[in-house]
Backbone bond lengths (Angstrom), bond angles and torsions (degrees), N, CA, C in turn:
res aa  C-N    CA-C-N  psi(-1)  N-CA   C-N-CA  omega(-1)  CA-C   N-CA-C  phi
1 X - - - 1.435 - - 1.515 108.03 -
2 X 1.314 114.00 137.90 1.491 119.87 -179.13 1.508 106.82 -97.97
3 X 1.370 115.51 124.72 1.454 121.81 176.50 1.492 107.91 -101.79
4 X 1.361 116.23 131.83 1.458 119.44 -174.78 1.610 111.48 -75.67
5 X 1.328 117.71 -21.81 1.446 119.30 -176.22 1.519 112.20 -102.33
6 X 1.321 118.16 17.66 1.451 124.08 176.13 1.505 109.07 -135.49
7 X 1.299 117.73 143.20 1.478 120.89 179.24 1.550 107.04 -87.43
8 X 1.357 116.05 -176.98 1.432 121.89 -176.82 1.524 114.90 -65.19
9 X 1.341 116.08 -14.95 1.481 121.36 176.02 1.505 112.68 -96.84
10 X 1.358 118.66 -1.54 1.431 122.61 179.36 1.517 114.20 89.82
11 X 1.343 116.22 9.10 1.476 119.32 -178.85 1.555 108.31 -86.29
12 X 1.319 115.14 143.36 1.453 120.70 178.07 1.493 110.18 -62.01
13 X 1.318 116.96 146.80 1.489 122.43 175.72 1.504 111.63 -152.31
14 X 1.319 116.23 153.19 1.452 120.18 170.87 1.517 106.88 -84.38
15 X 1.324 118.31 130.49 1.487 121.91 178.75 1.520 109.07 -58.73
16 X 1.346 116.19 134.50 1.469 121.91 178.21 1.516 108.37 -81.22
17 X 1.340 116.75 116.54 1.463 120.09 177.05 1.518 112.78 -106.08
18 X 1.338 118.17 14.22 1.461 122.74 -176.02 1.496 111.95 -50.58
19 X 1.314 120.72 -45.03 1.431 125.16 -174.96 1.526 115.58 -79.00
20 X 1.351 117.69 -9.23 1.398 122.12 -176.19 1.558 109.41 -79.65
21 X 1.302 117.64 138.67 1.489 119.16 177.09 1.450 112.05 -80.29
22 X 1.303 118.63 142.13 1.470 119.94 178.21 1.524 109.15 -66.86
23 X 1.309 114.75 138.81 1.468 122.34 174.18 1.511 109.99 -135.25
24 X 1.326 116.72 161.58 1.484 121.26 175.39 1.531 106.63 -69.22
25 X 1.303 116.47 127.71 1.483 119.52 178.63 1.526 110.69 -132.53
26 X 1.335 115.96 137.34 1.444 121.25 -176.43 1.539 106.99 -138.70
27 X 1.294 118.15 135.55 1.507 120.43 173.95 1.521 108.62 -138.23
28 X 1.315 113.12 140.57 1.482 122.02 174.72 1.500 109.76 -121.32
29 X 1.304 114.97 129.86 1.488 122.30 178.11 1.556 108.01 -121.35
30 X 1.273 116.95 156.71 1.475 123.50 177.84 1.491 111.88 -135.34
31 X 1.290 118.03 159.43 1.408 125.08 175.75 1.524 109.76 -162.89
32 X 1.303 116.61 174.63 1.429 121.13 -176.44 1.465 111.44 -139.02
33 X 1.327 115.15 147.05 1.512 119.63 167.92 1.542 104.10 -128.55
34 X 1.332 112.92 129.75 1.428 121.52 -178.80 1.575 108.88 -110.77
35 X 1.320 113.48 138.20 1.501 116.76 -174.08 1.527 106.25 -146.54
36 X 1.318 115.80 176.25 1.458 120.21 174.64 1.567 108.25 -62.68
37 X 1.267 118.42 136.63 1.479 120.03 178.64 1.527 112.89 -53.04
38 X 1.371 119.11 -31.55 1.428 119.06 177.34 1.569 112.76 -71.52
39 X 1.304 117.65 -26.57 1.392 120.87 174.90 1.561 112.66 -67.97
40 X 1.321 114.26 -44.95 1.462 119.68 174.86 1.512 111.60 -62.69
41 X 1.334 116.71 -39.81 1.461 119.65 174.83 1.505 111.74 -60.25
42 X 1.273 118.67 -39.35 1.494 122.55 177.11 1.493 112.04 -63.20
43 X 1.376 115.55 -41.20 1.493 120.54 178.25 1.527 107.59 -60.67
44 X 1.319 115.67 -50.93 1.505 120.87 -174.23 1.544 111.53 -65.36
45 X 1.330 114.66 -30.46 1.497 117.95 177.97 1.503 114.10 -89.72
46 X 1.327 116.61 5.64 1.478 123.48 178.70 1.522 110.90 60.80
47 X 1.351 116.82 42.49 1.414 122.60 -178.08 1.568 112.11 -106.50
48 X 1.301 117.79 6.13 1.489 120.60 177.81 1.548 105.66 -84.13
49 X 1.298 115.38 125.69 1.457 120.89 -171.97 1.506 113.77 -60.03
50 X 1.339 116.84 -28.51 1.477 118.71 -179.52 1.499 113.75 -73.23
51 X 1.329 118.22 -10.83 1.477 119.47 177.11 1.512 114.99 118.22
52 X 1.312 115.36 -158.14 1.497 121.51 -175.81 1.545 109.48 -74.12
53 X 1.300 115.14 98.77 1.493 121.23 -172.21 1.523 111.21 -59.30
54 X 1.310 117.60 -48.53 1.442 119.58 -174.33 1.563 112.97 -68.89
55 X 1.351 117.13 -33.91 1.451 115.99 176.98 1.491 113.04 -73.01
56 X 1.307 118.01 -36.75 1.455 118.41 175.04 1.564 111.60 -67.05
57 X 1.326 116.06 -37.69 1.472 120.47 174.97 1.499 110.99 -63.89
58 X 1.290 119.79 -38.60 1.465 123.86 179.34 1.538 108.44 -64.17
59 X 1.327 118.91 -45.45 1.446 120.04 177.98 1.531 111.51 -64.24
60 X 1.348 115.64 -38.10 1.447 119.99 179.16 1.495 110.08 -65.30
61 X 1.347 118.46 -37.62 1.505 119.50 177.75 1.515 111.40 -64.01
62 X 1.332 115.27 -44.11 1.453 117.50 178.49 1.508 113.96 -62.33
63 X 1.355 115.09 -39.88 1.437 119.35 174.92 1.560 111.59 -64.28
64 X 1.303 114.49 -41.17 1.507 120.00 179.31 1.506 111.34 -60.84
65 X 1.357 116.00 -41.58 1.500 119.51 176.57 1.508 108.49 -58.67
66 X 1.317 118.49 -48.06 1.442 121.65 -175.14 1.524 113.89 -71.73
67 X 1.347 117.51 -21.58 1.468 121.48 -178.24 1.525 113.60 -100.23
68 X 1.311 117.69 6.52 1.457 120.30 -175.62 1.543 113.11 -53.54
69 X 1.316 121.03 -43.97 1.505 117.32 -178.93 1.508 112.74 -66.52
70 X 1.327 118.98 -15.47 1.464 121.34 175.67 1.498 112.92 -82.02
71 X 1.394 114.79 -14.41 1.482 119.37 -177.16 1.520 112.33 -109.58
72 X 1.279 117.77 -33.65 1.482 123.18 -179.08 1.549 105.89 -106.05
73 X 1.312 119.45 110.90 1.462 124.83 -167.62 1.551 113.47 -50.30
74 X 1.288 120.67 -42.62 1.490 120.94 -170.94 1.508 115.95 -103.40
75 X 1.381 115.38 10.81 1.432 119.67 174.84 1.540 111.78 -76.87
76 X 1.305 116.40 140.60 1.483 121.76 178.48 1.542 110.00 -77.05
77 X 1.318 117.39 142.17 1.459 119.55 169.23 1.529 107.49 -63.83
78 X 1.300 117.46 130.93 1.475 119.06 -175.92 1.528 110.46 -122.85
79 X 1.301 117.78 152.96 1.399 124.42 175.86 1.523 108.03 -93.10
80 X 1.341 115.19 84.61 1.443 121.36 -175.82 1.517 109.62 -67.12
81 X 1.356 118.22 131.88 1.466 118.74 -177.08 1.523 111.62 -102.51
82 X 1.344 118.06 -15.27 1.473 121.04 178.72 1.525 113.83 -169.75
83 X 1.314 113.29 146.73 1.499 120.54 178.27 1.500 107.66 -139.28
84 X 1.302 116.52 129.82 1.471 123.83 173.23 1.514 108.90 -116.41
85 X 1.279 118.19 136.37 1.486 123.59 179.37 1.537 108.43 -128.58
86 X 1.295 117.86 122.87 1.448 122.94 178.62 1.530 111.35 -125.18
87 X 1.314 115.23 148.60 1.469 122.68 178.12 1.535 108.18 -125.97
88 X 1.306 114.55 132.86 1.500 122.24 174.69 1.470 106.73 -120.69
89 X 1.304 118.62 134.14 1.472 122.10 -175.65 1.529 111.52 -118.79
90 X 1.311 113.87 146.67 1.458 123.53 169.54 1.463 105.45 -124.58
91 X 1.369 115.70 97.43 1.498 118.89 -176.85 1.519 114.45 -62.83
92 X 1.309 116.38 -36.74 1.457 122.84 -177.79 1.549 108.82 -60.86
93 X 1.308 118.11 -42.47 1.466 121.21 -176.04 1.540 111.41 -95.92
94 X 1.307 118.72 -7.39 1.448 122.52 -178.68 1.541 111.64 70.13
95 X 1.359 117.69 34.81 1.436 118.85 -176.32 1.566 111.42 -110.84
96 X 1.282 113.12 141.73 1.458 121.88 171.64 1.528 109.09 -119.94
97 X 1.302 119.70 115.48 1.458 125.57 175.54 1.530 106.96 -89.92
98 X 1.282 119.18 128.59 1.453 123.73 -178.03 1.549 106.80 -112.21
99 X 1.332 116.75 131.95 1.476 120.52 176.07 1.518 106.85 -124.35
100 X 1.303 116.91 129.77 1.486 121.71 174.34 1.500 109.39 -124.01
101 X 1.377 117.36 128.09 1.445 123.58 173.44 1.499 109.35 -114.60
102 X 1.318 117.51 129.10 1.460 122.00 177.67 1.525 107.59 -119.60
103 X 1.358 113.50 143.59 1.489 119.56 -178.81 1.503 111.04 -131.87
104 X 1.306 114.70 154.08 1.422 121.16 171.02 1.578 110.82 -169.55
105 X 1.311 114.92 167.05 1.484 121.26 167.77 1.509 103.39 -114.32
106 X 1.349 114.21 109.72 1.467 117.16 -174.32 1.527 113.30 -161.44
107 X 1.285 115.89 -170.22 1.423 125.03 -171.50 1.536 113.02 -98.52
108 X 1.336 116.68 -7.63 1.431 122.09 -178.11 1.551 107.92 -146.28
109 X 1.328 115.78 157.98 1.427 120.40 -173.25 1.555 116.55 -78.16
110 X 1.295 115.76 173.64 1.475 123.17 -176.57 1.493 115.29 -118.37
111 X 1.410 115.63 23.50 1.427 120.52 -179.72 1.537 112.55 -62.37
112 X 1.325 115.11 -47.04 1.435 121.08 -178.70 1.522 110.65 -61.48
113 X 1.315 116.47 -38.57 1.461 121.87 -178.12 1.529 111.25 -66.34
114 X 1.365 117.39 -40.29 1.433 122.07 179.24 1.539 108.45 -67.08
115 X 1.341 116.12 -44.21 1.461 120.02 -179.98 1.526 112.63 -65.27
116 X 1.318 116.57 -37.49 1.490 122.43 174.18 1.539 110.30 -62.68
117 X 1.319 116.27 -44.21 1.453 119.36 178.14 1.476 115.16 -57.63
118 X 1.329 116.22 -43.58 1.476 122.26 178.17 1.513 109.67 -64.64
119 X 1.347 118.21 -42.85 1.453 121.48 179.96 1.540 110.83 -63.23
120 X 1.268 118.89 -45.47 1.458 122.55 -177.26 1.505 110.32 -67.54
121 X 1.332 117.82 -38.17 1.478 121.07 177.53 1.537 109.93 -62.62
122 X 1.343 115.60 -46.10 1.505 117.31 178.25 1.501 111.60 -63.02
123 X 1.305 117.91 -42.18 1.502 119.76 179.85 1.520 110.22 -65.24
124 X 1.329 117.39 -34.07 1.461 118.59 177.98 1.514 112.45 -67.85
125 X 1.338 115.31 -40.29 1.496 119.90 176.52 1.584 106.77 -61.58
126 X 1.301 118.79 -43.37 1.427 121.43 -179.74 1.559 109.55 -60.65
127 X 1.308 113.65 -48.31 1.517 118.37 -179.99 1.495 111.08 -58.16
128 X 1.323 119.54 -46.60 1.452 122.08 -176.79 1.536 113.34 -69.64
129 X 1.279 118.37 -19.90 1.480 120.61 -176.35 1.525 116.38 -116.73
130 X 1.348 116.17 1.36 1.458 119.18 -173.99 1.530 111.23 -66.23
131 X 1.305 119.57 -21.47 1.485 119.18 178.28 1.543 111.08 -69.38
132 X 1.344 117.00 -22.07 1.452 117.88 179.98 1.527 114.72 -110.63
133 X 1.369 114.66 -12.49 1.474 117.55 -178.47 1.528 109.39 -156.89
134 X 1.290 115.20 102.07 1.508 120.91 178.27 1.520 110.45 -89.44
135 X 1.292 119.03 -0.16 1.501 120.17 -175.82 1.527 109.17 -94.15
136 X 1.301 123.16 7.57 1.415 126.16 -179.62 1.569 111.40 -58.11
137 X 1.292 117.34 144.89 1.467 120.74 178.73 1.506 109.03 -130.95
138 X 1.348 116.35 128.49 1.420 123.81 175.01 1.504 107.58 -95.41
139 X 1.351 118.01 132.42 1.483 119.38 -175.53 1.510 110.21 -155.18
140 X 1.313 114.12 173.21 1.445 126.00 168.71 1.570 112.46 55.84
141 X 1.266 116.86 39.34 1.480 119.65 174.81 1.519 106.84 -78.86
142 X 1.347 114.74 121.70 1.486 120.94 -172.20 1.517 111.41 -157.96
143 X 1.345 115.52 152.37 1.410 122.29 172.77 1.504 109.22 -74.50
144 X 1.330 118.06 130.20 1.449 121.49 -179.52 1.536 111.84 -98.61
145 X 1.325 115.45 -37.56 1.485 119.34 178.23 1.537 108.89 -166.75
146 X 1.272 113.80 157.80 1.469 121.66 176.84 1.515 109.08 -154.39
147 X 1.341 114.79 151.06 1.442 118.54 177.38 1.523 108.18 -140.96
148 X 1.331 113.01 156.23 1.458 119.58 -179.06 1.484 113.50 96.03
149 X 1.327 114.82 160.39 1.470 119.92 174.92 1.567 113.13 86.10
150 X 1.311 112.02 172.27 1.439 119.43 -175.25 1.474 115.12 -61.98
151 X 1.326 117.76 -34.68 1.467 121.36 -176.69 1.513 113.37 -78.92
152 X 1.355 116.97 -6.16 1.447 123.15 175.71 1.497 114.14 79.09
153 X 1.308 116.17 -162.39 1.436 123.88 -179.01 1.466 114.66 -83.13
154 X 1.323 117.15 153.18 1.464 126.35 177.85 1.498 107.55 -139.76
155 X 1.318 116.31 130.01 1.443 121.13 170.45 1.551 108.01 -131.10
156 X 1.327 118.44 122.17 1.440 120.76 -179.28 1.534 109.63 -61.53
157 X 1.323 117.63 131.40 1.447 118.43 175.30 1.528 110.44 -57.48
158 X 1.306 116.01 148.02 1.473 120.47 -179.10 1.525 109.11 -55.95
159 X 1.333 111.83 136.07 1.490 119.09 -175.33 1.488 110.28 -91.28
């Protein structure tokens, strides 16, 4: 079996994308953090002492997207052209769904960047709320869709 991230001697390597043509690439990832309904209520009512939880998590997601190659050893540094972060809440269940979309025109995809953005946003929510709720659970981090590149488009089948 040929591994793309290892050379013929078994040493790790970053895949060479020099010869690939830049294309428009977009990836969207999602994840969830579940908490006590009263914790989510406190977030929505701006009663968490650390401040505006969703805006800090949004900034953290954007930073996470941009810092992905510093966290994942074989990811390429990318010139990200746009990041969108959205939060959907279900107060009754205490759920926050996080969506991160990353865009660029480049030689490699942005799936890892979108996934990292979701992860960092969820961790930031946890960090900002852990004083009031240590039972929070981060889950279901997954790629929802991606476009561009040699492997073509992907859309996760409806769940």
